C-alpha positions in Angstrom: 0.0 0.0 0.0 1.4 3.2 -0.9 1.8 6.1 1.6 -1.0 8.2 0.0 -3.4 5.3 0.0 -2.6 4.5 3.5 -3.2 7.9 4.6 -6.6 8.0 2.8 -7.6 4.8 4.4 -6.5 6.0 7.8 -8.4 9.5 7.3 -11.6 7.5 6.2 -11.4 5.3 9.3 -11.0 8.3 11.5 -13.9 10.1 10.0 -16.1 7.1 10.4 -15.2 6.9 14.0 -16.1 10.6 14.6 -19.3 10.3 12.7 -20.4 7.2 14.8 -19.3 9.0 18.0 -21.4 12.0 17.0 -24.3 9.7 16.2 -24.2 8.1 19.7 -23.9 11.5 21.3 -27.1 12.5 19.5 -28.8 9.3 20.5 -27.9 10.0 24.1 -29.3 13.7 23.7 -32.5 12.3 22.3 -32.9 10.0 25.3 -32.7 12.8 27.7 -34.9 15.1 25.6 -37.5 12.3 25.4 -37.4 11.8 29.1 -38.1 15.6 29.5 -40.9 15.6 26.9 -42.7 12.9 29.0 -41.9 14.8 32.1 -43.5 17.9 30.8 -46.6 15.9 29.7 -46.7 14.4 33.2 -46.6 10.9 31.5 -44.9 8.5 33.9 -45.3 5.6 31.5 -43.4 7.7 28.8 -40.7 8.5 31.3 -40.3 4.9 32.2 -39.3 4.2 28.6 -36.2 6.2 29.0 -34.9 4.7 32.3 -33.4 1.4 33.3 -34.8 -0.8 36.1 -33.2 0.3 39.4 -32.4 3.9 38.3 -30.9 6.1 41.1 -32.0 9.7 41.6 -30.1 12.1 43.8 -29.9 15.8 44.4 -27.6 18.2 46.1 -27.7 21.8 46.9 -27.3 24.3 49.8 -30.0 25.1 52.5 -30.7 28.6 53.7 -27.8 28.3 56.2 -25.4 27.4 53.4 -25.0 23.9 54.5 -24.6 21.1 51.8 -27.8 19.0 51.4 -27.8 15.6 49.7 -30.7 13.2 49.4 -31.8 10.2 47.3 -35.2 9.6 45.9 -36.8 6.4 44.4 -37.9 7.0 40.9 -41.5 5.9 41.7 -41.8 9.0 43.9 -40.7 11.2 41.2 -43.4 9.7 39.0 -46.1 10.2 41.6 -45.2 13.7 42.2 -45.1 14.6 38.5 -48.4 12.9 37.8 -49.9 14.5 40.8 -49.3 18.1 39.8 -52.7 19.8 39.4 -53.6 21.4 36.0 -53.5 24.8 37.8 -49.9 24.6 38.1 -47.5 25.0 35.1 -43.9 23.9 35.2 -41.0 23.7 32.8 -37.4 22.7 33.0 -35.6 24.4 30.3 -32.5 22.5 29.1 -29.8 25.3 28.6 -26.5 23.6 27.8 -25.2 20.1 26.8 -21.8 18.2 27.4 -22.2 14.6 26.3 -19.4 12.0 26.5 -19.6 8.4 25.2 -17.4 5.4 25.7 -18.7 2.2 24.2 -21.8 1.2 26.3 -21.6 4.2 28.8 -22.3 7.7 28.3 -22.7 10.9 30.5 -24.9 13.8 29.8 -24.0 17.1 31.9 -27.1 19.2 31.2 -27.7 22.8 32.5 -31.2 23.7 33.3 -33.6 26.4 34.5 -36.8 25.4 36.3 -39.9 27.6 35.9 -43.0 27.3 38.0 -46.2 29.1 37.0 -44.2 31.2 34.6 -41.8 32.4 37.3 -38.2 31.5 37.5 -37.6 29.0 40.5 -34.1 27.7 40.3 -31.3 26.4 38.2 -28.5 23.8 38.1 -27.0 20.9 36.4 -28.5 17.5 35.6 -25.8 14.8 35.3 -27.1 11.7 33.7 -25.4 8.4 33.5 -26.7 6.2 30.6 -26.0 2.7 29.4 -26.6 1.4 26.0 -28.7 -1.8 26.4 -28.3 -3.5 23.0 -28.9 -0.2 21.0 -31.1 1.6 23.3 -29.7 4.2 25.7 -31.3 4.2 29.1 -30.7 6.5 32.1 -29.3 4.5 35.0 -28.4 7.4 37.3 -29.4 11.0 37.6 -28.0 13.5 40.1 -28.7 17.3 39.9 -27.7 20.5 41.7 -30.3 23.1 42.7 -30.0 26.7 43.6 -30.5 30.2 42.8 -27.0 31.6 43.1 -25.2 31.7 39.7 -28.4 31.5 37.7 -28.8 33.6 34.6 -32.1 34.9 35.9 -31.1 36.3 39.2 
């Protein structure tokens, strides 16, 4: 194989790898977006389609005294709370930024957000999703988020 041909083959392989990586990142993003579409529709069945069995939910932030708070929640409680929101209350979690990393069957999506309640800014933070690719389908296996008002764009 000549040097020129080898370089073309190598470049082609690298471009194929980059294209595949970008496709996986897009699939991860679509999974997270799908989860939030169901979330906003208060559709717990739809939300379940984007998460794996045994998903772990956690949150951290600071209380009014400035002390770090950390808690875990069962996914079923999230489903119940979302479904139980009355029609008189509107809510939206606006996804503001994305940083997605993929390695084989594992991905991380670091997603900035703002939370709005009845049209008023409530808080902001980061959602950190860990996902696993189960035979071609990305599923959320872990979600931890930060919550606070300090450092938000809407202050």
